N, C-alpha and C positions, 0 to 999 in steps of 0.2 A: 726573766728576760727584760732588758730595758730597750726602749726604742727612742731615738732622739726626736726632739721637736721637729727638726728638719725632715726627718723621715715621715712624720705625721702630716706636716703642712705642705710639703712639696720639695722636690729635689732640683727643680729647674730643668732647663732643656739640655739634653745631651744628644749625641749623634744617634739618630733613630734608624735602625735597620728596617728594611722593607718588611711589612707584616706578611703573615702567612697568606699564600694565594690558593692553598688547597681547600677544598670544601668537602666535608664528609656528610653523608646522610645515612639514615637508618633509624630504627626505633630505639629509644633509650632503654636502658635496662629496667627491670621491673621495680626497682626501688626508687627510680627517678620519676618525679611527677612533673609533667608539662602543664603549666598553668597560664592563665591570662596575666598580662602585666600587673604587677603589684599584688598578686593574689596571695603572696606569702605573708602579707601584713594584716594584723588585726588591731582593733582599737579597744578590745575588751580583755583579752587574755591570750596567752601563748607561751612559748618556750623560752623567749628571750626578750627583755625590755630594751628598747633602743634609747629611752630617755636617759641622757647623761652619759651613755657609753662612748668611750673614745673611739675614733675611727683611725685605724693604724694601717699604714702602707709602707712597703719597703722602698727606700731611695733607689734601689737597684732596678725597680720595675720601670716599665715604659713611662715617659713623662706624662702621657695622657692619662694613665692610671693614677699616678701621683696627684695629678691635677683634679681628677674626678673625685678622689677621696675628700678633697677640700670642698667640692660642690656638695657632696653628700653631707658633710658636717654642717655646711651652711643651711641645707634643706632641713635637716633635723632641728636646727635652731629655729628656722622659720615656723615650723609646725608646733614644736613643744615649748619654745621660749627658753630652752636650756642649751647652752653651748656645750658640745661634747668635750670631754676632757682631752688635754693635749698629750698625755702620756698614758702608756698602757696601764691597765688596772685589772682587777680580778674578773671583770666582765669587759669584753672589748669586741669591736667590729674589726675584722681582719679582711683587707681588700688586696687581692693580688692575682697575678697571672701564672698559670702553670708553666713551669720552665723559665720564668723570669723573676719570680718572687721567692726569695729565701724563706719567707714566712709560709707561703703556700707549699712550696716544695718540701719543706721540713715536715709539715703536717702529713703530706702524702707519703713521704718516706717512712714516717713513724706509724703509718696505718691509721692515723686519726681521721684522715679525710679521704673518702672514697670518691675518685673523679671518673669512675666508670661511666661511660655515656657522654662525657664532656671532653676528655682529653682528645686532641687531634681533630676536633671539629672546627668548623668555621664560625667564629663570632658567637660562641655558645657559653652560657654562664651557669654556675651552680650557686644556689643560696641554701645554706643549711646551718643548723646550730650544732656545735661540737662541744662536748663536755671535756674539761681538763685538757685543752689542746696544747698548752705550754706550761712549763714550770711557773707556778705562782698565778696562773690564770684558771679560774674555775670554769668559765664558760665563754665561748666566742660565737658570734654570728659571722660566718665565713661567706664572703662573696668572691668566688674564684672564676676566672675566665679561661677558656681554652686558648685564647690569644688576647692581646691587649684590648681590642675592641669588645671582645666577649666580656672582659672584666668591666669595661666602661659601661656597656649596656646593662650588666648585672647591677651596678651601683645605681644607675639612673632608674632602673626598674624599681628599686627600693624607694627612691625619691617619688616616683609616680604613685607607688602604693601608699605612702604616708600622706599623699594629698597635694604634692607640688606639681602643678600643671607644667607640661613642657613649654607652655607659653607664658610662664610666670613673669618673665622680663619683657617679652615682646608685646604682651597684652595686659600687663599689670594685674595679673590674676592672683588674688591673695589666697593662701591656703587656709583651711579651717584649723583653728587651734585645737590641739589634742594634749590632754594631760597624760594619756597612756598610749603608747605605741608598742606593739608586740610583734615578734616574728613567730609564725606558726611552726610547729615541729614538722620534720620531714625533709626530703631532698627535693628542692624546687628548681625548675629551669623554665625558660621561655622557649626552649627548643632552638633549632638551627634555622636560620632564615631560608625561605624557599628561593628567593632571588639573591644572587651573590652581591652585586653592587646596587645600592638603592640610594637615590639622592634627588636633588633638584637643581634647577638652573635659575639663578637670579638674573632677570632679563627685563628688557623694556622698562628700565628703571627710572627713566625721566618722564615727568618732572618729580614724581612723589619721593621715591627713595633717593634719587639723585639730588634733590633739594635738602632733604632732612639729614642724611647720613653725614655729609661733610660738616654741616653745622653742628651736629651732635658730637662727632668723634674727632673733628679736626680735618683739615684738608689732606688730599693726597700728597705724597712726598716726592712725586716726579716733578721736576722743574717745568713750570708752564701748564701743569695739569692739576689744579687744586680740587677739581671735582672727583678725583680718584678716591677709592675706598681703601682705608688703611687697615692695619692688622687689628686694631681695637674694634673696629666695626665687624670684621670677619670673625673675631673671637665670639661675638654674639651669634653670628650665623652658625659657626661650627657647633656651638653648644646646643642650640635648639635642634640642629640636624641630628646630633648624637642622642639627645633626649628622646627623639622620635625614632631611634634605632636606624637612622640612615647613616651612610658611611661615605658618600660620594657627592662632589660638588662641581658644577660648572659655574665659575664666577661671572660677575657682571661684565658686560662687554660694550655698552653704549658709551663710546669715548673713553673707556677704561681698560687698563692693562694690569691685571692682577700682579704680575711679577714686578712691574715698574712702579706702580702706585704706592707701594711700600715694600722695601726689600725684606721686611719681616713677614710678609704674607705667607710665603711658602713655608718658612720655618714655623710659623704659628700653626699652619695646617698639620705639619708633622708632629708638633708638640701635642696637638689635640688628638691625633690619630685619624685624621680625615684624609680620604683618598681624593686627590685632585684630578680633574679632567679639564678638557676644553670643548667648546661647542662644536657642532657639526661643520662650521665654517672655519675652524681654527686648528689646523693639524700640528702635530709634533710638539705638544705642550707649549704652544705659543699663541696667545690671543691675537686676533687679527689687528687689534689696535697697536700692538708692538711694531707691526710693519708700517701701518699708516703714519705713525708719529715720526718715523725716521726715513721713509722712502718718499721723496718728493723732489720736484724739479728735475726729473730725469736721472736721479741718482738714488742709491741706497747704500747703507753701511757696508755692503759686501761686494762693492765694485761693480754692481750691475746697473741696469737702466731704471730701476725703481718700479718697474711694471710687476703687477701680481699676475704673471704669466709664466707658466712652465715652459711653453714653447720658446718664448723670446728672452727669458731671464732665468734659465734653469740653474746655472751655477750659483748665482746669488741666492736663489730661493733654497737650494740644498744647503748652503752655508747657514742660512737663517734657521732652517730646521735643525741642523746639527747643533747649533747653539742652544736650542730648546731642550734637546735630549741631554746635552752635556750639563746644562744647568740642573736638570732633574737628578743626574748622577752625582754632581758635586754637592748639591744641597741635601741630598738624602731623603727627599720626600717621596711618599708613595703616590704613584700616578697611573692612570690608564691613558694610553696614547691614542689620540685620534689620527686615523689615516685618511688618505684621499685628499681631494682639493676641490674647493668651490670658488666661485667668483667673489671678489671683495665686496662686502655689503650684502651678504645673504642672497646672492644671485648665482646663476649658472656660470660655469667655468668659461672665461672669455676665449679660451683656446678651442672651444667646441666640445662635443661629447663623444669623441672617438674612444672606443673601448681600449685600443692599443695604448693610447696616451695615458689613460687612467691606470692601466696595468703597469706601465712604466713608472708612473708616479708612486704607486704603492710599493713596487719593488725597490725603488730608490730609497723610500722612507724606511723600509725594513733593513736595508743594507746599512743605513746610518745608525739605526738602533743597535745592530750587531757590532758595528765598528766602535761605537761609543761605550757600550756596556761590556763588550768582550764576551758576550753570551749569545746563544742562539736567540733569534727574535722572538721565538715562541715563549721564552721565559719572561718577557715583558708584556703585561696585559695591554691589548690593543683593541680598538673598536673602529668599525667603518659604519657610519650612520647614513642610512638611505633616505635622507630628507629631501623632500620636493623632487627636483629633477634627477637627483642621484639615484633614485630607485630605477630609473630607466636603464642604467648600466646593468643592474641585477636582472631586470626583465629581459635584457638582450643577451644574457648569458655570462657576464663577467662575475667571477667569484674571487673574493679575497682568500688568502691562504687559510687553511682549515682551523688554525689556532686563533684566528681573529674573531672576536664577537661581532656579529652583524646586527646592528641596531635598527630595527624596523620602527616605523613612526606612525603617528596619526596624521590627519589632514589639517592640523592646526586647530580644528574645532571639535576635537574629542572623538573622532571616528577613525579607528585604526585602518591603515591602508593595506597591510599585508601581514599574514601570519606565517610562521615557519611551516615549510612543507614536511610532512612526515617522511618523505622520501629523501630529504636532505639534512640529516643530522650533522652537526658540526662539533668538533672538539672544543671550539671557543664558544659555542652556543649562540643564542640570539638575545637581543635586548629590545627595549621599547623606549621611545621618546614620545612623551605625551604633553598636552597643553592644558593649562588652566588660565592662560594669558596669551595674547597674540597681537602682533602688529603686522598688518599686511592686507592682502586681497580680501574683498568682501567688506571688511571694516575692522579696525582695531577693537579689541575688547580688553580693557585693562583697568577699569575703575573699581569694581567690586566683584566679589565672588559670584560667578554665574553657573557654577557646576551643579548639575543634578546628580546626586550621589548614586541614584539608580542607574543612570546612564554610564557613569564612571565604572560602577561595579560590572555592568554588562561587558564593557570593553576590557577591563582588567581580567575578568573571568575568562574571556575568550583567549587572551594572551597566555594566561596560565594553562588553560586546557590544551592549547596547541604547543606547549612545551617551551615557552619563552621565559627563561629564568636566569639569563646571564647578567643583564644590567638594565635597570629601569631608572629613568630620569624624567622629571616633570618640570616643564617651564612654569614657574610659579610667580612670574612677574616680580613685584616688589616684595614678595613673601608675605608681608603683613597685608591682610585683606583676603588672602587665600589660605588661611590657617586650616579650615575644616577639610577641604579637598586634599591639601598637602599631607595632613596627618593620616587621612584615610588611605591615600596612595601608599604611604610608607608602611602603615599597618598591614595593608593587604599584601604588599610585596613580601613582608616577613612571614605571614601565615595565611595564605589564600584559603586553606581548608577551614580555618576558623570562622571566616566571614562569608558564609553563604548568603544568598539574597534574602532569605527570611530572617536573617540576623542583623540586617541593616538598621532596623529600629533600635535594637539593642546597642549597636555601635553608637548611634546618635545619642542615646540616653547616657552612655558611658562618657562621651565627649562633653555633654551638658553637665553631668555630675562632676566631672573633674574640674570644670571651670566655674561652675555656679552652685554646686552643692546638690545634695540628693533631693531636697524637697521640691525644687522647681524643675528637676531634670526631665520628668516625663513631658511636661507641657512645653518646655524649651525644645525638646527633641522633635515633637510634632511640628512646632513652628519652623524649625530648621528644615524639615522634610518638605513642608509646604513652600517655604521660601525657595528651595532648590528647584522644585517643579515649576513655580511661577517664573523664576528667572530664566529657566531653560527654554521657555516659550520663544524668547527673543532677547538678544543682548540689549542692555539699556542704551548703548550707543546707537542702536539701529531703530530707535522709536520714532525717527522722522524719515524713514525710508519705506516706501511701498514698492514691492517687486511684482511685476506682472509679465505676462507673455503677450507679445504682439501677434497679430494674425499670421505672420510668417514664422512664428515660433521663436523670435528673438526675445531675449530677456531685456526688460525695460526697468530702469531705476527711476524713482521719483523721490528725491530727497526733500521735498516740501509737502509730504503727505504722511499721514499715520498709516502704519501697516494694518491696523485694526479698522473695522468698518463701522459706520453708524447703523447699518442694517443689522437686524436681529439683536439690537441693543449691545453689540459686541464691545465697542469702545467703552461704553458705560459699565458693562459687566466686568471687564478685566480691570478697569480702574477701581471699581468697588471692591474687587477681590484683594487688591493691594491695600486699599484703605483699611479693610477689615484685618489684614495681616498686621498693618501698622498699629491698629488699636490693640490687637492681641499682644504685640510686643510691648506696647506701653503699659498694659496691665501687668505683665510679668515684671517689667522694670520697677514698677511701684512697690512690688512685694519683695524685691531683693534688698539685702542690707546695703547700707551706704558704702561699705568697703568694696562691694562688688560692682558699683555703678560704672567705674571707669572700664573695667574689663567687659562689662555688658555692652557698653557703647562701642568699644573697639571691635568686639567679636560678633555682635549681633545687632545691637540697637541702631548703629549708624547705617549699616547696609539696608536694613529693613525700612527705617524711616526715610532715608534719602531716596530709595527706589520708589517707595509709595508716593513720596512727594513728586518725584519725576513723572510718574504716571498721571498724577493729578494735574501737573503742569502741562503735560502733553495733551490731556483731554481738554483743558481750558484753551490751549493754544489752537488746536485744530477745530474745536467748536467755534472759537472766535473767527477763524477764517471762513468757516461755513456760514456763520451768521452774517459776516460782512458781505458775502455774496448775496445773501437774501435780504440785506438791509434791515436786520432786526434791531430793535431798541436795546436788546441785551448784549449787543456786540461788544461794546466798550467795557462792560462788566467782565466779560470773559477775558478781554485783553488784560485788565487789571488783575484778574485771578492768576493768569499765566505769569505776569511780572512779579506778583507776590510769591509765586512758586519759585521763581529764580532767586529771589531774596532769601527764601527759606533754605534753598539749596546752599547758598553762600553761608547762611547762619549755621547750618549743620556742620559744614566743613570748618567754620571758624571755631565751633565748640570742640571739634576733634583736635584742631591745631593749637588752640589757646587755653582751653579749660581742662581737658582730660589729662589726668596724671600731672597736674601742675604745669602744663605746657611742654611736657616731655616730647610730644610729637609735632612740635611747631614746624610747619612747612610740609608736613607729610601729605595732608589731604588737599592736594593741588591738581589732581588729574582732571582735565576737562572731559566732559561727556555729553554736552548738549549741542554744541555748535558744529557738529560734523556736517559736512556737505556744503559749507558756506564758501563756495569758490571765490566769490567776490572779495571776501575778507582775507583769505589766506592761501588762495591759489589752486592750481589744478589737482593737487593731491588731496584736496578736501573731501572727496567722496569716500576715501578710506583712512586717511591719516588724521591724527588728532589735530585740533586747532593749534597751529604753531607758526611762528615766523623766525627764520634763521635758526631753526632747531630749538627754539625756546617756546614752551607751551604758552598759549594765550588764555586769559580768563574767559569763561563761557559767556556768550550772549544768547538770546533766544534766536533760534533758526529753525524754520522760517520765522521772520519777524511777524509779530501780531499786527493787526490793522485796527485803526480807530476810524469811525465814520461820524459824519455830522447827522445827528438825529433831529428831525424837524419837530416843531412844537405840536403840530396837528396829528391826531391819531390816524393810523392807517392799518387796515386789516391785512394780515399775512397768514397763510396756512401752509404748514409743512407736513408732508405725509411720510410716515414710517414705511420702509426704511430708506427711501430714495434720497440720494444726494444730488440728483439732477433736477428735481422740481416737478416730476410727474404727479398727477392728482389721482392715483389709483393705489388703494391699499393692497398689501399682499393677500392672497386668497385665504379665506377662513375654512377651517376643517374641524370636525369634532375630534380628530385624531392629532391635531397640531400640538407640538411641544415648544414651538418658537415663542418668544415673549409676546405678550398681548399686543395686537395692533393698536395704533393710536394716531391721532392727528395732533399737531401743536398749533394752537391759535396764538399768533404773536402780533405784537404791536410794532409798527414801523415809525411810530412817533412817540412823543413824551406825554401826551394826554391819554389817560386811561379811557377805555370804552367798554360797553356791554356787548357780549356776544351771545349767540344762540345757535344751537346745532339741531337740525331737524332731519329725521330719517324718512326714507321713502317706503319702507316696508316694516311691518310690525315685528318681524324677527330680528331686526337690526336695532341695537341699543347702544347708548353711550352712558358713561358714568357721570359726566358733568355736562348736562345738556344746555345749561346757561350759566352765566357768571360774568365777572368783570376782569378785564385784562389790563394790567399795568405794563408788564413786559411780555409775559407769555404764560399760557396754560396748556397743560397736556391733558387731552381727553382720550380715554381708552374706549375702544370700540369693540363690541362683542356681538355674538349671534346667540339668540335664544333658540337652541336646537329643537326644543319641543314645538316650536312654531314654524321652523324653517321647512320648506318643501324638500322632498327627496331630490337627489341629483344636483344639478347646478342652478343657482338662483342669483340674480343680479339686483343690486339696489344702489342707492346713493345717500350720501350725507350732504346737506347744504349748511355751510357755516356762514353766518351773517354777523356783521358788526361794522361800526364806523362807516355806515352808509354803503357797504359793499357786501358781496356774497361770493362764495367759492363752492363749487360742487366737487365732491370726491366720490369716485366710483368704488363699489364694493362687490365682491363675488364670494358666495358661500357654496362650498362643495360638500354635500351630504351623501356619501356613498352608502349602498346597502351593506349591512354587516355580514351578510351571507357569504361564507367561504373565506372571510378574512382571517389570517393568522400570521404570527410573527410580527415583524416590523412593518408598519403600514405607511404607505406613501401619504403625504399631506403637503399641500402647497407646491406640488411638482417635484418633490424630492423625498428621499428617506435617508436617514443617517443612523449608522450602527457603530457602537463602540466594540472594538475587537473582542474584548473579554466576554461579551454576551452572546456567545455562540450556542447553537442548539445541539450540535453533534460534533465529534472530532474523530479523526483517524490518525494513528500514530501518537507519539508522545509530544505534548506541548507544555510550556510553562507560562504562567501569568506573571508578568513583571509589573507589579503594582507601582504606579507613580512614574513610570519611565516615559509616558507619553505627554504631549503638551496639555492634554485635558484629562488623562486618566491612565489606565494600565496599557501595556502592550502584550502581545502574544508572540512567542517565538517557539519554533520547533526545537525539540530536545533530543539528544545533547547537541551542543553547538559544534561538536566534532563529528556530526552525523555523516558527513561526506556528501559528495555529489550524487544525485539520484537521476537516473536516465529514463525512468518510466513513470508515468502518472500513477501506476499501481503502487509505487514505492514512495510517492510524495506524501508527507504529512498534510492533513487537510482539516479545515474548519468549515462548518456548514451553518448557514443562517436562513431561517424562514423569512421571506418577505412577501408582501402583498402589494401589487401594483393596480392602480385604478383605471388605467387605460393602456391600450396596445400602442406599440411603436418603438422607437429607438431609445435605449437607456444607456447612459454613460455612467460607468462605475469608477469613481475616483478612490484609489487606494492610498491611504495616508500611512507611510512607513517611516521609521527612523532613518535618517539620511546616511546609511552605511555605504561602505566602499567594497569593491570586489576583492576580499582579502585572501581568497583561496586560489591556488595555481591552476584553475581549470580553463582560464581564458574565455569563459562564457559569461562574465559579468556577475551580477547578483540578481537572481530571478525569482519571481513568483508566477503563478498562473491563476486564472479566474474563469469560472464558467457558471452557467445556470442550468439546473436540471441535468439533462443527459448530453448537453452539447460538448464539443471538443474544447478542452481548456485552452485559453489564449495565454501564451507565455509573454512575460514582460521583463525586460532587463532594466532595473531601476537606475542603473548607472549609465545608460546610453546617453551620449552627448556630454557627460560630465568628465572632467579631467582633474583628478585629485593631485596631480603633480604640477601641471601648469596653472591650476587654480582658475579655471575659466569661468565664464558667467553662469553657465548651467550649474556647475559645482557650487559657485557662490550663492546662487539662489537657494539651493537645497540646504546649505549650511546656515545661511542667514535666517531662513525661515524655520530652521531646525525640523524640517520634515521633507520627505520625498513624496511628491504627488504625481502619480501616473494614472492613466485612464485606459480602460477597455470599453468597447462599444458592442452592444448586443441588441437584437431585435426580438421583442418579447410580446406575448399576448397579455391581456389583463388577467388579474387573478393572482393566486399564490404560486410562488416559485421557491426553489431551493438554490441559494447562492453558495458557491463553493470557492473557498480560497485555499490555494495549494502553495506550500513552501517548496520550491524546486531546489533551492540551495539553502544550506544552513546559514545562520546568523541573520536572516530576515526577521525584522521586528514589525509586526502589524499593529497600528494604533487604531485606525478607524476605516470604515468604508462608507462612502456617500454616493447614493444613487441619484442621478439627475434625470428626471423624466421631462424636463423642459422648464421647470420653475425655479431652479436653484439660482440664488443670487450670491454675489461675491461675499465671502468672509475670509478671515485669516485662519481661524481655528476650525472652520466648518460649523454648520448649524448644530443646535442641541440634538441629542440623540432622539430618534423617533419613538413614538408610542409602540409598545410591543404587546400584542395580544397573545397571551399564553393560557387562555382559559381551558384549552384542551388538557393541560396538565394539572391545573390547580383550581379551576372553577372561578378564577378571578382575572381581572384585567389590570395591567400596570404598565406605566411608561418606563420604569427603571427596575427591571427584574434582578434577581440575584445573579452574580456572575456565573458563567459556565463552570462546569466542574473542572477545576484545575488544581495543580499542586504547586507549591512554591518551589523554586529551583534550589537545589543544593549545588555542590561542586562536582564537576566531572573530570 
């Protein structure tokens, strides 16, 4: 048999029929092996050698299949250095779609190829070696798909297996050279995807992607709109989407119109086999920018008033919608139609939120679909996305027709708002819209990846467990910069059962191995996990905002203050954790080969180094402002350090833009992330919006600005007391059970002339590590208690610091309680802190989610579909032994992941807490928060990435049993902090208290092994 070069290299674009919309599920037959991506490939031996084998495809197949055969050929050459032959030979790779490819159908008809378990499924592929498949062909490696995308995914799976990263182009990842590449024997498949439509939303793309893409690929082709993205750009997006086994795209919308910016855009999507959609604010296959460009000055192209109002301009808007559906029919691309209507500019509908109006809108849209297509509306895939205020329609009882997929959403910060009710199954099923990037209330986050994979897993697992499998789409911002969460999102959507929680480390190692090789993969995977947890503490854009509650309960923002506190050494500690992560990343980078350096910087190195630098910058900046208030000689040095940090930030961005990959990414790293909140510079939107003027991003400056002071020549004594930021001269109480950082005083100079200092103590049990010395700028003196000499009970003492002709007295208190009867976590300094995983007893089933918390693990009742529980006897429970040193009121702060009330109980999201045998106090953690209106209470929870609520109890001194109850499923407990009157403010909470567990082990420790838990699987 002969095959033309045209058949091998590509047949060009033809009319593309709509791809199959049916999805089949069920176990494959016994001879079909479901494997991980790329698992059919070996580099040592196998049944078929890929080196030099021609890649053959029928010209009659789908254009996307013809095209992917060329990609596979390119990938084989990238790995082996050998270009696959252009004509069929005695050994060949055959690529084709069942029912579309004469090559594949001939093999099936002749009995050479068994497609049992593949045929009639959705996007499913078969990879197998066939002997003597055709006359003159001794052996073939066959990649067959149940439909065109199944074939495409099968081919890209081979590319993945031979070592070509899905990000090879987007992140300049070089594959490892291989002299041998083999296909293993057997019938291989990656199975059928669990979620039917899986994709992402390119969004919030200015300035980064919006600057880079037109410069790289040329301007948009719509007159007057050069910033549009053209088909050559989208070809790169489509390719990486398909390599990740995604099939669905919402195109960019910030001043961009997919259909107008390049008339080839929709045709290119069809050629690649990508399903197009439009975002939640853009119904009927028309981007909102298509309306904005042509409706102005009281007119629109449809004879209307130009208003985006169904009440006042319905006829014109219906005509506009009709044109969108007609275009889809005429151009033959596959699409999922968005229904409903929102206000222009991602707002609520200007016509109000009446249910009857929305019902009328959806009915009109479906009538248009039927009239244009000539088929029942149910035969055209449709979605109704319950984003922000739209969910209110659902909550008030409005339902879209049963065939419509109802897309549920998160709250823009990675916390799902609603799960499907088991009592409301739908023929169209449910979907999920999720965010790795966001612009809006609270504050934008769009600079670098800030997703904690453990948190992402928890939310996606919940969606899967509650039966949400229709359509998943993630807002990925610029895409580049969010590679890791995007890949995980699509991997999980394909096979949730494969990626249980205890396999996340394996997934990270696989990601690292694919992009950087096997040798460094374990260390890189650990780095990525740590990075995700540290980033999830707080978005980098929010590092100059402290959020507090006023006495009246109102949320107060301070955009000139660090969220971290000087107390407990918190600001120093979190900054050092980032510095250490930066050092680890630098060590890894030094060991990677030169060819991997660009990919490393793009995928890992930049985000780690730049964030570590930002933390150091913020520490210097806010320390400078504190020192300026105190008049320290070191003030100006800290100002200089902050300014140098800003220059390092610019230098890292410049390296990304100018040096990496020979300047390929010039203009990309332009996202401001430091000057948020600078109202004087860029106006009233500054508290949430990126620094910009006239919709153009501004380069960062330091905000708040650092201060410089005049430092006199003469020496001057100053003393600062840990941890107070207000100048009080009293150290935090000392305790033999304390776990807080060691107390200290800082002796500082207010002038430029060094001086000698001396520290004297009033009691023999009070000691300092540096009782005398010389101060140029400042000296930190740690203060300790010699507990062998301290009296029992409470003792008071003082430090006297002398120097430069002055002296300052500092008060000290030591609390040495009797050890009799103490057990569990012991109060010290007026508080006790407990990490959730360190429980003593449990009732019901719980899962430990390692790394999901801001400082450690979280605990959640299992399964997440456990249902509402109406009696304390049925509530899962964790118990903790605690010892209090005095009687009185105790406030217990529960630190929970900031979840929303996802279940249709109407009761919020609740836990309960009690001591000993008292009645549990129930708490709804969502009280006061509105995840639709995005009010200040909600913004506080999401910005701080924790929900802190309190219960109050009156207790006697001594040992108690604290009980935490999960009233509703999906509650995730991170920490419990008991305040007996001495708790000082921190962002993360104080370090975990000392735990006495001698009753069990005969030893005492502050950090015991975790409670007995099991890692969660899938439910």
